[in-house]
N, CA, C and O atoms as a GROMACS GRO file, in nm:
protein
  628
    1UNK      N    1  -4.821   0.744   3.210
    1UNK     CA    2  -4.900   0.771   3.336
    1UNK      C    3  -4.979   0.888   3.279
    1UNK      O    4  -5.101   0.875   3.267
    2UNK      N    5  -4.927   0.987   3.247
    2UNK     CA    6  -5.008   1.127   3.204
    2UNK      C    7  -5.114   1.099   3.120
    2UNK      O    8  -5.221   1.155   3.141
    3UNK      N    9  -5.099   1.010   3.015
    3UNK     CA   10  -5.158   0.998   2.911
    3UNK      C   11  -5.302   0.930   2.944
    3UNK      O   12  -5.411   0.959   2.895
    4UNK      N   13  -5.268   0.821   3.051
    4UNK     CA   14  -5.389   0.762   3.097
    4UNK      C   15  -5.479   0.875   3.200
    4UNK      O   16  -5.602   0.878   3.195
    5UNK      N   17  -5.421   0.940   3.266
    5UNK     CA   18  -5.487   1.027   3.354
    5UNK      C   19  -5.562   1.147   3.305
    5UNK      O   20  -5.658   1.198   3.362
    6UNK      N   21  -5.497   1.192   3.173
    6UNK     CA   22  -5.533   1.327   3.129
    6UNK      C   23  -5.678   1.333   3.068
    6UNK      O   24  -5.737   1.441   3.075
    7UNK      N   25  -5.750   1.210   2.998
    7UNK     CA   26  -5.878   1.232   2.964
    7UNK      C   27  -5.977   1.234   3.083
    7UNK      O   28  -6.080   1.301   3.079
    8UNK      N   29  -5.941   1.155   3.192
    8UNK     CA   30  -6.029   1.158   3.294
    8UNK      C   31  -6.026   1.281   3.367
    8UNK      O   32  -6.129   1.334   3.408
    9UNK      N   33  -5.908   1.330   3.384
    9UNK     CA   34  -5.888   1.458   3.467
    9UNK      C   35  -5.947   1.585   3.382
    9UNK      O   36  -5.986   1.686   3.440
   10UNK      N   37  -5.950   1.569   3.228
   10UNK     CA   38  -6.022   1.666   3.155
   10UNK      C   39  -6.183   1.658   3.174
   10UNK      O   40  -6.256   1.756   3.186
   11UNK      N   41  -6.224   1.528   3.174
   11UNK     CA   42  -6.375   1.534   3.198
   11UNK      C   43  -6.403   1.562   3.353
   11UNK      O   44  -6.508   1.613   3.392
   12UNK      N   45  -6.311   1.527   3.427
   12UNK     CA   46  -6.397   1.570   3.568
   12UNK      C   47  -6.354   1.730   3.592
   12UNK      O   48  -6.425   1.796   3.667
   13UNK      N   49  -6.248   1.788   3.533
   13UNK     CA   50  -6.221   1.924   3.561
   13UNK      C   51  -6.329   2.015   3.482
   13UNK      O   52  -6.342   2.135   3.504
   14UNK      N   53  -6.399   1.948   3.394
   14UNK     CA   54  -6.506   2.006   3.314
   14UNK      C   55  -6.644   2.032   3.378
   14UNK      O   56  -6.731   2.108   3.335
   15UNK      N   57  -6.649   1.949   3.496
   15UNK     CA   58  -6.795   1.952   3.539
   15UNK      C   59  -6.819   2.057   3.639
   15UNK      O   60  -6.730   2.117   3.699
   16UNK      N   61  -6.958   2.076   3.656
   16UNK     CA   62  -6.993   2.228   3.746
   16UNK      C   63  -6.929   2.178   3.864
   16UNK      O   64  -6.838   2.246   3.912
   17UNK      N   65  -6.965   2.059   3.926
   17UNK     CA   66  -6.899   2.030   4.047
   17UNK      C   67  -6.780   2.058   4.054
   17UNK      O   68  -6.768   2.152   4.133
   18UNK      N   69  -6.679   2.026   4.010
   18UNK     CA   70  -6.539   2.049   4.007
   18UNK      C   71  -6.499   2.173   3.988
   18UNK      O   72  -6.400   2.214   4.048
   19UNK      N   73  -6.577   2.261   3.891
   19UNK     CA   74  -6.543   2.412   3.894
   19UNK      C   75  -6.593   2.485   4.024
   19UNK      O   76  -6.566   2.604   4.037
   20UNK      N   77  -6.659   2.424   4.112
   20UNK     CA   78  -6.695   2.484   4.241
   20UNK      C   79  -6.622   2.459   4.342
   20UNK      O   80  -6.595   2.544   4.427
   21UNK      N   81  -6.575   2.318   4.348
   21UNK     CA   82  -6.493   2.286   4.462
   21UNK      C   83  -6.342   2.279   4.420
   21UNK      O   84  -6.263   2.329   4.501
   22UNK      N   85  -6.295   2.228   4.313
   22UNK     CA   86  -6.147   2.241   4.275
   22UNK      C   87  -6.061   2.345   4.294
   22UNK      O   88  -5.940   2.328   4.308
   23UNK      N   89  -6.128   2.478   4.295
   23UNK     CA   90  -6.055   2.587   4.340
   23UNK      C   91  -6.017   2.594   4.490
   23UNK      O   92  -5.927   2.664   4.536
   24UNK      N   93  -6.104   2.504   4.564
   24UNK     CA   94  -6.071   2.506   4.705
   24UNK      C   95  -5.964   2.418   4.738
   24UNK      O   96  -5.883   2.448   4.826
   25UNK      N   97  -5.958   2.292   4.662
   25UNK     CA   98  -5.856   2.187   4.717
   25UNK      C   99  -5.730   2.188   4.627
   25UNK      O  100  -5.625   2.188   4.691
   26UNK      N  101  -5.719   2.189   4.502
   26UNK     CA  102  -5.632   2.164   4.396
   26UNK      C  103  -5.510   2.259   4.422
   26UNK      O  104  -5.397   2.210   4.435
   27UNK      N  105  -5.532   2.410   4.430
   27UNK     CA  106  -5.402   2.466   4.476
   27UNK      C  107  -5.338   2.432   4.614
   27UNK      O  108  -5.217   2.418   4.632
   28UNK      N  109  -5.420   2.422   4.694
   28UNK     CA  110  -5.384   2.370   4.836
   28UNK      C  111  -5.287   2.241   4.825
   28UNK      O  112  -5.178   2.226   4.879
   29UNK      N  113  -5.356   2.153   4.741
   29UNK     CA  114  -5.292   2.019   4.738
   29UNK      C  115  -5.142   2.060   4.673
   29UNK      O  116  -5.040   2.043   4.739
   30UNK      N  117  -5.140   2.109   4.550
   30UNK     CA  118  -5.019   2.136   4.487
   30UNK      C  119  -4.920   2.228   4.570
   30UNK      O  120  -4.799   2.215   4.554
   31UNK      N  121  -4.972   2.317   4.655
   31UNK     CA  122  -4.872   2.389   4.745
   31UNK      C  123  -4.808   2.285   4.837
   31UNK      O  124  -4.687   2.275   4.855
   32UNK      N  125  -4.897   2.213   4.891
   32UNK     CA  126  -4.846   2.099   5.011
   32UNK      C  127  -4.729   2.025   4.942
   32UNK      O  128  -4.616   2.032   4.990
   33UNK      N  129  -4.755   1.952   4.824
   33UNK     CA  130  -4.665   1.861   4.754
   33UNK      C  131  -4.546   1.934   4.717
   33UNK      O  132  -4.437   1.877   4.724
   34UNK      N  133  -4.552   2.042   4.683
   34UNK     CA  134  -4.440   2.130   4.631
   34UNK      C  135  -4.330   2.165   4.746
   34UNK      O  136  -4.208   2.162   4.730
   35UNK      N  137  -4.399   2.199   4.865
   35UNK     CA  138  -4.336   2.246   4.989
   35UNK      C  139  -4.252   2.095   5.036
   35UNK      O  140  -4.130   2.094   5.050
   36UNK      N  141  -4.331   1.981   5.056
   36UNK     CA  142  -4.289   1.848   5.097
   36UNK      C  143  -4.179   1.793   5.021
   36UNK      O  144  -4.091   1.725   5.072
   37UNK      N  145  -4.186   1.827   4.880
   37UNK     CA  146  -4.077   1.783   4.788
   37UNK      C  147  -3.979   1.876   4.750
   37UNK      O  148  -3.899   1.850   4.660
   38UNK      N  149  -3.977   1.993   4.818
   38UNK     CA  150  -3.874   2.082   4.778
   38UNK      C  151  -3.887   2.146   4.626
   38UNK      O  152  -3.798   2.184   4.550
   39UNK      N  153  -4.023   2.145   4.610
   39UNK     CA  154  -4.039   2.199   4.446
   39UNK      C  155  -4.005   2.094   4.353
   39UNK      O  156  -3.974   2.121   4.237
   40UNK      N  157  -4.010   1.972   4.398
   40UNK     CA  158  -3.984   1.862   4.278
   40UNK      C  159  -4.124   1.811   4.222
   40UNK      O  160  -4.136   1.786   4.102
   41UNK      N  161  -4.226   1.799   4.308
   41UNK     CA  162  -4.367   1.752   4.283
   41UNK      C  163  -4.466   1.854   4.306
   41UNK      O  164  -4.475   1.929   4.404
   42UNK      N  165  -4.557   1.846   4.182
   42UNK     CA  166  -4.699   1.929   4.208
   42UNK      C  167  -4.792   1.835   4.149
   42UNK      O  168  -4.757   1.782   4.044
   43UNK      N  169  -4.914   1.803   4.203
   43UNK     CA  170  -5.007   1.687   4.178
   43UNK      C  171  -5.042   1.743   4.018
   43UNK      O  172  -5.022   1.667   3.923
   44UNK      N  173  -5.080   1.844   4.001
   44UNK     CA  174  -5.128   1.859   3.871
   44UNK      C  175  -5.027   1.836   3.739
   44UNK      O  176  -5.067   1.824   3.623
   45UNK      N  177  -4.900   1.832   3.776
   45UNK     CA  178  -4.845   1.793   3.684
   45UNK      C  179  -4.833   1.671   3.629
   45UNK      O  180  -4.760   1.652   3.532
   46UNK      N  181  -4.910   1.567   3.690
   46UNK     CA  182  -4.930   1.434   3.649
   46UNK      C  183  -5.042   1.440   3.534
   46UNK      O  184  -5.068   1.339   3.469
   47UNK      N  185  -5.104   1.557   3.514
   47UNK     CA  186  -5.196   1.563   3.396
   47UNK      C  187  -5.160   1.655   3.298
   47UNK      O  188  -5.180   1.637   3.178
   48UNK      N  189  -5.102   1.767   3.355
   48UNK     CA  190  -5.040   1.870   3.262
   48UNK      C  191  -4.934   1.946   3.298
   48UNK      O  192  -4.930   1.985   3.415
   49UNK      N  193  -4.845   1.976   3.223
   49UNK     CA  194  -4.714   2.046   3.290
   49UNK      C  195  -4.746   2.162   3.381
   49UNK      O  196  -4.817   2.256   3.343
   50UNK      N  197  -4.692   2.156   3.503
   50UNK     CA  198  -4.734   2.248   3.574
   50UNK      C  199  -4.581   2.332   3.649
   50UNK      O  200  -4.464   2.292   3.647
   51UNK      N  201  -4.626   2.433   3.700
   51UNK     CA  202  -4.496   2.514   3.768
   51UNK      C  203  -4.557   2.582   3.889
   51UNK      O  204  -4.678   2.591   3.911
   52UNK      N  205  -4.477   2.621   3.952
   52UNK     CA  206  -4.514   2.725   4.085
   52UNK      C  207  -4.463   2.872   4.041
   52UNK      O  208  -4.345   2.881   4.008
   53UNK      N  209  -4.519   2.954   4.040
   53UNK     CA  210  -4.521   3.076   4.012
   53UNK      C  211  -4.498   3.178   4.122
   53UNK      O  212  -4.597   3.211   4.188
   54UNK      N  213  -4.385   3.230   4.150
   54UNK     CA  214  -4.375   3.337   4.268
   54UNK      C  215  -4.366   3.469   4.217
   54UNK      O  216  -4.276   3.514   4.145
   55UNK      N  217  -4.483   3.536   4.267
   55UNK     CA  218  -4.498   3.686   4.220
   55UNK      C  219  -4.486   3.789   4.341
   55UNK      O  220  -4.487   3.736   4.452
   56UNK      N  221  -4.476   3.919   4.338
   56UNK     CA  222  -4.475   3.994   4.437
   56UNK      C  223  -4.620   4.060   4.435
   56UNK      O  224  -4.671   4.105   4.333
   57UNK      N  225  -4.681   4.061   4.561
   57UNK     CA  226  -4.809   4.097   4.560
   57UNK      C  227  -4.817   4.234   4.532
   57UNK      O  228  -4.732   4.313   4.574
   58UNK      N  229  -4.931   4.275   4.454
   58UNK     CA  230  -4.946   4.405   4.386
   58UNK      C  231  -4.986   4.534   4.503
   58UNK      O  232  -4.957   4.654   4.498
   59UNK      N  233  -5.067   4.451   4.615
   59UNK     CA  234  -5.103   4.543   4.723
   59UNK      C  235  -5.020   4.526   4.851
   59UNK      O  236  -4.998   4.621   4.926
   60UNK      N  237  -4.972   4.397   4.876
   60UNK     CA  238  -4.901   4.372   5.013
   60UNK      C  239  -4.733   4.400   4.985
   60UNK      O  240  -4.656   4.460   5.061
   61UNK      N  241  -4.705   4.345   4.870
   61UNK     CA  242  -4.543   4.351   4.855
   61UNK      C  243  -4.481   4.210   4.877
   61UNK      O  244  -4.366   4.177   4.848
   62UNK      N  245  -4.573   4.136   4.930
   62UNK     CA  246  -4.527   4.007   4.963
   62UNK      C  247  -4.523   3.895   4.876
   62UNK      O  248  -4.618   3.883   4.798
   63UNK      N  249  -4.409   3.789   4.875
   63UNK     CA  250  -4.426   3.704   4.789
   63UNK      C  251  -4.536   3.607   4.804
   63UNK      O  252  -4.580   3.563   4.911
   64UNK      N  253  -4.577   3.578   4.687
   64UNK     CA  254  -4.682   3.491   4.645
   64UNK      C  255  -4.671   3.360   4.559
   64UNK      O  256  -4.647   3.370   4.438
   65UNK      N  257  -4.686   3.246   4.612
   65UNK     CA  258  -4.700   3.140   4.518
   65UNK      C  259  -4.811   3.076   4.462
   65UNK      O  260  -4.906   3.040   4.531
   66UNK      N  261  -4.804   3.057   4.326
   66UNK     CA  262  -4.945   3.014   4.269
   66UNK      C  263  -4.900   2.901   4.181
   66UNK      O  264  -4.822   2.917   4.087
   67UNK      N  265  -4.964   2.760   4.223
   67UNK     CA  266  -4.937   2.656   4.121
   67UNK      C  267  -5.022   2.678   3.990
   67UNK      O  268  -5.140   2.714   3.985
   68UNK      N  269  -4.930   2.647   3.877
   68UNK     CA  270  -5.028   2.684   3.759
   68UNK      C  271  -4.977   2.584   3.664
   68UNK      O  272  -4.864   2.534   3.667
   69UNK      N  273  -5.083   2.554   3.570
   69UNK     CA  274  -5.054   2.471   3.438
   69UNK      C  275  -4.972   2.568   3.364
   69UNK      O  276  -4.973   2.691   3.373
   70UNK      N  277  -4.884   2.476   3.271
   70UNK     CA  278  -4.798   2.597   3.163
   70UNK      C  279  -4.798   2.507   3.041
   70UNK      O  280  -4.847   2.397   3.018
   71UNK      N  281  -4.726   2.589   2.970
   71UNK     CA  282  -4.692   2.507   2.835
   71UNK      C  283  -4.539   2.572   2.820
   71UNK      O  284  -4.517   2.690   2.793
   72UNK      N  285  -4.448   2.477   2.840
   72UNK     CA  286  -4.307   2.487   2.832
   72UNK      C  287  -4.285   2.539   2.685
   72UNK      O  288  -4.354   2.492   2.595
   73UNK      N  289  -4.191   2.632   2.662
   73UNK     CA  290  -4.169   2.657   2.529
   73UNK      C  291  -4.009   2.650   2.508
   73UNK      O  292  -3.920   2.677   2.588
   74UNK      N  293  -4.000   2.599   2.355
   74UNK     CA  294  -3.852   2.569   2.329
   74UNK      C  295  -3.732   2.641   2.402
   74UNK      O  296  -3.634   2.582   2.448
   75UNK      N  297  -3.755   2.780   2.407
   75UNK     CA  298  -3.668   2.862   2.440
   75UNK      C  299  -3.626   2.850   2.614
   75UNK      O  300  -3.529   2.900   2.670
   76UNK      N  301  -3.714   2.782   2.660
   76UNK     CA  302  -3.693   2.777   2.827
   76UNK      C  303  -3.792   2.863   2.885
   76UNK      O  304  -3.796   2.868   3.008
   77UNK      N  305  -3.876   2.932   2.816
   77UNK     CA  306  -3.979   3.001   2.884
   77UNK      C  307  -4.125   2.927   2.886
   77UNK      O  308  -4.136   2.814   2.838
   78UNK      N  309  -4.216   2.983   2.932
   78UNK     CA  310  -4.346   2.913   2.962
   78UNK      C  311  -4.454   3.035   2.923
   78UNK      O  312  -4.448   3.157   2.938
   79UNK      N  313  -4.556   2.943   2.866
   79UNK     CA  314  -4.689   3.023   2.851
   79UNK      C  315  -4.778   3.003   2.967
   79UNK      O  316  -4.774   2.885   3.002
   80UNK      N  317  -4.848   3.068   3.031
   80UNK     CA  318  -4.948   3.054   3.150
   80UNK      C  319  -5.081   3.122   3.129
   80UNK      O  320  -5.081   3.224   3.059
   81UNK      N  321  -5.196   3.078   3.182
   81UNK     CA  322  -5.329   3.132   3.168
   81UNK      C  323  -5.391   3.174   3.288
   81UNK      O  324  -5.399   3.093   3.380
   82UNK      N  325  -5.438   3.288   3.302
   82UNK     CA  326  -5.523   3.320   3.415
   82UNK      C  327  -5.672   3.256   3.429
   82UNK      O  328  -5.766   3.332   3.453
   83UNK      N  329  -5.690   3.137   3.415
   83UNK     CA  330  -5.819   3.085   3.402
   83UNK      C  331  -5.913   3.090   3.541
   83UNK      O  332  -6.035   3.104   3.545
   84UNK      N  333  -5.832   3.076   3.640
   84UNK     CA  334  -5.892   3.080   3.787
   84UNK      C  335  -6.022   3.004   3.775
   84UNK      O  336  -6.133   3.051   3.800
   85UNK      N  337  -5.989   2.853   3.724
   85UNK     CA  338  -6.095   2.757   3.704
   85UNK      C  339  -6.236   2.821   3.650
   85UNK      O  340  -6.345   2.778   3.691
   86UNK      N  341  -6.226   2.907   3.574
   86UNK     CA  342  -6.352   2.975   3.509
   86UNK      C  343  -6.434   3.051   3.609
   86UNK      O  344  -6.555   3.066   3.587
   87UNK      N  345  -6.380   3.098   3.711
   87UNK     CA  346  -6.446   3.190   3.797
   87UNK      C  347  -6.446   3.326   3.710
   87UNK      O  348  -6.366   3.360   3.623
   88UNK      N  349  -6.561   3.395   3.761
   88UNK     CA  350  -6.550   3.537   3.675
   88UNK      C  351  -6.440   3.634   3.698
   88UNK      O  352  -6.414   3.705   3.601
   89UNK      N  353  -6.370   3.652   3.804
   89UNK     CA  354  -6.252   3.720   3.833
   89UNK      C  355  -6.130   3.661   3.794
   89UNK      O  356  -6.099   3.543   3.809
   90UNK      N  357  -6.037   3.782   3.724
   90UNK     CA  358  -5.921   3.728   3.712
   90UNK      C  359  -5.825   3.678   3.818
   90UNK      O  360  -5.830   3.758   3.911
   91UNK      N  361  -5.745   3.585   3.842
   91UNK     CA  362  -5.669   3.548   3.951
   91UNK      C  363  -5.584   3.665   4.009
   91UNK      O  364  -5.550   3.762   3.940
   92UNK      N  365  -5.556   3.650   4.131
   92UNK     CA  366  -5.475   3.766   4.175
   92UNK      C  367  -5.323   3.773   4.118
   92UNK      O  368  -5.269   3.883   4.108
   93UNK      N  369  -5.264   3.670   4.086
   93UNK     CA  370  -5.144   3.658   4.016
   93UNK      C  371  -5.110   3.716   3.898
   93UNK      O  372  -4.995   3.751   3.870
   94UNK      N  373  -5.226   3.731   3.815
   94UNK     CA  374  -5.217   3.803   3.680
   94UNK      C  375  -5.214   3.940   3.724
   94UNK      O  376  -5.124   4.005   3.672
   95UNK      N  377  -5.287   4.001   3.803
   95UNK     CA  378  -5.265   4.141   3.860
   95UNK      C  379  -5.124   4.182   3.918
   95UNK      O  380  -5.071   4.292   3.899
   96UNK      N  381  -5.070   4.079   3.990
   96UNK     CA  382  -4.931   4.099   4.039
   96UNK      C  383  -4.836   4.108   3.931
   96UNK      O  384  -4.740   4.185   3.940
   97UNK      N  385  -4.852   4.042   3.840
   97UNK     CA  386  -4.753   4.036   3.712
   97UNK      C  387  -4.775   4.155   3.620
   97UNK      O  388  -4.683   4.202   3.552
   98UNK      N  389  -4.901   4.205   3.620
   98UNK     CA  390  -4.916   4.330   3.541
   98UNK      C  391  -4.845   4.453   3.622
   98UNK      O  392  -4.793   4.547   3.563
   99UNK      N  393  -4.847   4.440   3.771
   99UNK     CA  394  -4.774   4.557   3.829
   99UNK      C  395  -4.631   4.540   3.835
   99UNK      O  396  -4.552   4.632   3.817
  100UNK      N  397  -4.597   4.415   3.861
  100UNK     CA  398  -4.431   4.391   3.862
  100UNK      C  399  -4.410   4.280   3.782
  100UNK      O  400  -4.457   4.176   3.827
  101UNK      N  401  -4.346   4.274   3.663
  101UNK     CA  402  -4.369   4.153   3.590
  101UNK      C  403  -4.235   4.056   3.617
  101UNK      O  404  -4.230   3.945   3.564
  102UNK      N  405  -4.127   4.106   3.702
  102UNK     CA  406  -4.042   4.028   3.729
  102UNK      C  407  -4.088   3.930   3.833
  102UNK      O  408  -4.156   3.965   3.930
  103UNK      N  409  -4.049   3.800   3.810
  103UNK     CA  410  -4.121   3.694   3.914
  103UNK      C  411  -4.015   3.586   3.897
  103UNK      O  412  -3.905   3.606   3.846
  104UNK      N  413  -4.061   3.460   3.949
  104UNK     CA  414  -3.942   3.335   3.941
  104UNK      C  415  -4.059   3.214   3.944
  104UNK      O  416  -4.161   3.221   4.013
  105UNK      N  417  -4.026   3.114   3.865
  105UNK     CA  418  -4.109   2.986   3.843
  105UNK      C  419  -4.006   2.863   3.903
  105UNK      O  420  -3.885   2.853   3.881
  106UNK      N  421  -4.082   2.786   3.974
  106UNK     CA  422  -4.021   2.651   4.004
  106UNK      C  423  -4.073   2.549   3.904
  106UNK      O  424  -4.190   2.512   3.907
  107UNK      N  425  -3.977   2.501   3.808
  107UNK     CA  426  -4.020   2.385   3.720
  107UNK      C  427  -3.950   2.277   3.731
  107UNK      O  428  -3.831   2.280   3.697
  108UNK      N  429  -4.012   2.149   3.784
  108UNK     CA  430  -3.930   2.042   3.792
  108UNK      C  431  -3.806   2.063   3.887
  108UNK      O  432  -3.692   2.029   3.852
  109UNK      N  433  -3.830   2.113   3.994
  109UNK     CA  434  -3.734   2.122   4.093
  109UNK      C  435  -3.630   2.242   4.073
  109UNK      O  436  -3.542   2.273   4.154
  110UNK      N  437  -3.655   2.300   3.958
  110UNK     CA  438  -3.544   2.431   3.927
  110UNK      C  439  -3.614   2.557   3.938
  110UNK      O  440  -3.732   2.574   3.907
  111UNK      N  441  -3.532   2.652   3.987
  111UNK     CA  442  -3.575   2.790   4.025
  111UNK      C  443  -3.542   2.862   3.896
  111UNK      O  444  -3.436   2.837   3.840
  112UNK      N  445  -3.622   2.945   3.847
  112UNK     CA  446  -3.579   3.016   3.733
  112UNK      C  447  -3.646   3.158   3.737
  112UNK      O  448  -3.766   3.173   3.755
  113UNK      N  449  -3.549   3.270   3.718
  113UNK     CA  450  -3.630   3.395   3.742
  113UNK      C  451  -3.677   3.442   3.614
  113UNK      O  452  -3.602   3.426   3.518
  114UNK      N  453  -3.802   3.503   3.594
  114UNK     CA  454  -3.845   3.532   3.463
  114UNK      C  455  -3.908   3.659   3.456
  114UNK      O  456  -3.923   3.719   3.562
  115UNK      N  457  -3.949   3.713   3.343
  115UNK     CA  458  -3.999   3.824   3.315
  115UNK      C  459  -4.120   3.803   3.250
  115UNK      O  460  -4.121   3.736   3.146
  116UNK      N  461  -4.227   3.855   3.299
  116UNK     CA  462  -4.380   3.831   3.234
  116UNK      C  463  -4.436   3.928   3.136
  116UNK      O  464  -4.435   4.046   3.170
  117UNK      N  465  -4.477   3.902   3.037
  117UNK     CA  466  -4.536   3.973   2.958
  117UNK      C  467  -4.678   3.927   2.891
  117UNK      O  468  -4.688   3.832   2.814
  118UNK      N  469  -4.775   4.002   2.930
  118UNK     CA  470  -4.926   3.994   2.879
  118UNK      C  471  -4.922   3.977   2.746
  118UNK      O  472  -4.856   4.064   2.691
  119UNK      N  473  -4.977   3.886   2.666
  119UNK     CA  474  -4.981   3.882   2.531
  119UNK      C  475  -5.122   3.921   2.494
  119UNK      O  476  -5.223   3.896   2.560
  120UNK      N  477  -5.111   4.008   2.342
  120UNK     CA  478  -5.236   4.069   2.304
  120UNK      C  479  -5.223   4.019   2.144
  120UNK      O  480  -5.127   3.963   2.090
  121UNK      N  481  -5.334   4.052   2.094
  121UNK     CA  482  -5.358   4.034   1.949
  121UNK      C  483  -5.325   3.915   1.891
  121UNK      O  484  -5.377   3.812   1.936
  122UNK      N  485  -5.228   3.908   1.775
  122UNK     CA  486  -5.204   3.807   1.698
  122UNK      C  487  -5.117   3.703   1.787
  122UNK      O  488  -5.136   3.582   1.775
  123UNK      N  489  -5.035   3.748   1.863
  123UNK     CA  490  -4.961   3.679   1.964
  123UNK      C  491  -5.039   3.587   2.061
  123UNK      O  492  -5.021   3.468   2.083
  124UNK      N  493  -5.111   3.653   2.104
  124UNK     CA  494  -5.194   3.589   2.207
  124UNK      C  495  -5.278   3.480   2.150
  124UNK      O  496  -5.295   3.377   2.215
  125UNK      N  497  -5.335   3.499   2.026
  125UNK     CA  498  -5.425   3.411   1.969
  125UNK      C  499  -5.328   3.288   1.905
  125UNK      O  500  -5.381   3.177   1.893
  126UNK      N  501  -5.210   3.303   1.870
  126UNK     CA  502  -5.146   3.195   1.837
  126UNK      C  503  -5.105   3.106   1.972
  126UNK      O  504  -5.095   2.984   1.970
  127UNK      N  505  -5.084   3.187   2.087
  127UNK     CA  506  -5.031   3.120   2.193
  127UNK      C  507  -5.171   3.042   2.255
  127UNK      O  508  -5.167   2.925   2.291
  128UNK      N  509  -5.281   3.118   2.261
  128UNK     CA  510  -5.401   3.037   2.278
  128UNK      C  511  -5.420   2.900   2.214
  128UNK      O  512  -5.437   2.796   2.279
  129UNK      N  513  -5.413   2.910   2.058
  129UNK     CA  514  -5.421   2.790   1.990
  129UNK      C  515  -5.350   2.673   2.064
  129UNK      O  516  -5.412   2.572   2.097
  130UNK      N  517  -5.230   2.690   2.086
  130UNK     CA  518  -5.130   2.596   2.150
  130UNK      C  519  -5.183   2.570   2.276
  130UNK      O  520  -5.182   2.449   2.301
  131UNK      N  521  -5.234   2.651   2.375
  131UNK     CA  522  -5.257   2.618   2.505
  131UNK      C  523  -5.394   2.544   2.513
  131UNK      O  524  -5.410   2.460   2.601
  132UNK      N  525  -5.490   2.573   2.426
  132UNK     CA  526  -5.615   2.492   2.394
  132UNK      C  527  -5.580   2.339   2.346
  132UNK      O  528  -5.632   2.235   2.387
  133UNK      N  529  -5.490   2.352   2.260
  133UNK     CA  530  -5.470   2.216   2.229
  133UNK      C  531  -5.400   2.137   2.325
  133UNK      O  532  -5.408   2.015   2.312
  134UNK      N  533  -5.326   2.188   2.426
  134UNK     CA  534  -5.270   2.114   2.542
  134UNK      C  535  -5.372   2.067   2.640
  134UNK      O  536  -5.374   1.956   2.692
  135UNK      N  537  -5.479   2.190   2.666
  135UNK     CA  538  -5.588   2.166   2.788
  135UNK      C  539  -5.692   2.228   2.729
  135UNK      O  540  -5.709   2.348   2.750
  136UNK      N  541  -5.776   2.158   2.648
  136UNK     CA  542  -5.907   2.194   2.577
  136UNK      C  543  -5.996   2.272   2.684
  136UNK      O  544  -6.073   2.359   2.642
  137UNK      N  545  -5.989   2.247   2.812
  137UNK     CA  546  -6.081   2.322   2.912
  137UNK      C  547  -6.074   2.460   2.905
  137UNK      O  548  -6.168   2.528   2.944
  138UNK      N  549  -5.965   2.514   2.856
  138UNK     CA  550  -5.954   2.666   2.861
  138UNK      C  551  -6.073   2.721   2.768
  138UNK      O  552  -6.110   2.835   2.798
  139UNK      N  553  -6.125   2.673   2.684
  139UNK     CA  554  -6.248   2.743   2.610
  139UNK      C  555  -6.364   2.717   2.712
  139UNK      O  556  -6.436   2.816   2.725
  140UNK      N  557  -6.397   2.622   2.777
  140UNK     CA  558  -6.468   2.607   2.880
  140UNK      C  559  -6.482   2.703   2.996
  140UNK      O  560  -6.588   2.740   3.048
  141UNK      N  561  -6.362   2.736   3.028
  141UNK     CA  562  -6.303   2.848   3.145
  141UNK      C  563  -6.368   2.957   3.077
  141UNK      O  564  -6.463   3.004   3.139
  142UNK      N  565  -6.342   3.010   2.964
  142UNK     CA  566  -6.402   3.119   2.911
  142UNK      C  567  -6.543   3.132   2.883
  142UNK      O  568  -6.603   3.240   2.890
  143UNK      N  569  -6.590   3.035   2.856
  143UNK     CA  570  -6.744   3.038   2.838
  143UNK      C  571  -6.818   3.036   2.996
  143UNK      O  572  -6.928   3.090   3.013
  144UNK      N  573  -6.758   2.981   3.085
  144UNK     CA  574  -6.795   2.973   3.207
  144UNK      C  575  -6.775   3.117   3.295
  144UNK      O  576  -6.860   3.147   3.380
  145UNK      N  577  -6.667   3.198   3.272
  145UNK     CA  578  -6.622   3.299   3.331
  145UNK      C  579  -6.698   3.427   3.268
  145UNK      O  580  -6.733   3.524   3.334
  146UNK      N  581  -6.715   3.411   3.141
  146UNK     CA  582  -6.756   3.523   3.066
  146UNK      C  583  -6.644   3.639   3.055
  146UNK      O  584  -6.683   3.756   3.059
  147UNK      N  585  -6.533   3.615   3.043
  147UNK     CA  586  -6.425   3.686   3.018
  147UNK      C  587  -6.309   3.624   2.943
  147UNK      O  588  -6.288   3.502   2.939
  148UNK      N  589  -6.232   3.723   2.882
  148UNK     CA  590  -6.142   3.675   2.789
  148UNK      C  591  -6.022   3.639   2.911
  148UNK      O  592  -5.993   3.725   2.994
  149UNK      N  593  -5.961   3.512   2.911
  149UNK     CA  594  -5.867   3.493   2.998
  149UNK      C  595  -5.720   3.545   2.957
  149UNK      O  596  -5.674   3.534   2.844
  150UNK      N  597  -5.652   3.607   3.071
  150UNK     CA  598  -5.511   3.653   3.044
  150UNK      C  599  -5.402   3.568   3.037
  150UNK      O  600  -5.371   3.496   3.132
  151UNK      N  601  -5.333   3.570   2.919
  151UNK     CA  602  -5.225   3.488   2.869
  151UNK      C  603  -5.086   3.567   2.886
  151UNK      O  604  -5.067   3.683   2.848
  152UNK      N  605  -4.990   3.481   2.951
  152UNK     CA  606  -4.879   3.571   2.974
  152UNK      C  607  -4.760   3.455   2.917
  152UNK      O  608  -4.776   3.333   2.920
  153UNK      N  609  -4.647   3.522   2.870
  153UNK     CA  610  -4.527   3.434   2.836
  153UNK      C  611  -4.450   3.498   2.943
  153UNK      O  612  -4.454   3.615   2.979
  154UNK      N  613  -4.369   3.384   2.994
  154UNK     CA  614  -4.283   3.399   3.104
  154UNK      C  615  -4.138   3.376   3.048
  154UNK      O  616  -4.103   3.262   3.017
  155UNK      N  617  -4.050   3.487   3.035
  155UNK     CA  618  -3.931   3.464   2.975
  155UNK      C  619  -3.820   3.463   3.066
  155UNK      O  620  -3.809   3.553   3.148
  156UNK      N  621  -3.730   3.361   3.058
  156UNK     CA  622  -3.611   3.336   3.144
  156UNK      C  623  -3.523   3.473   3.137
  156UNK      O  624  -3.498   3.526   3.029
  157UNK      N  625  -3.481   3.520   3.249
  157UNK     CA  626  -3.384   3.642   3.276
  157UNK      C  627  -3.244   3.614   3.267
  157UNK      O  628  -3.161   3.703   3.287
   0.00000   0.00000   0.00000
């Protein structure tokens, strides 16, 4: 099913229309399904592997849940990108991780405590190639936003 939806989803997600309205409804839809299914279903997961990242708010100290596309790694970790649908600002969850890298992910209904690390240099470039191979729209988001997207490795604790 994922292979059938992915080309259509990539096309739709690349349109200017979607880049404007998608951020308003996709995260809310993902959060609703996540809660209704007790962490087992995220709508985006039908197109690209997805998780829910729980961070601690950098300013408020409150727990924040962010549904995100991810790239699972063989060691049980994940790569995530602060794309913010190609908007000019970095998403808040990236700032939260930079201030407090201890977080948790829910992936396929399983909660995993993780430590986040912002990737730079060659390590970032290698991860970026893998991420763009999985979701080519990341390059479009860079073009649209005018910024380098933050890439994090989430390692199980």
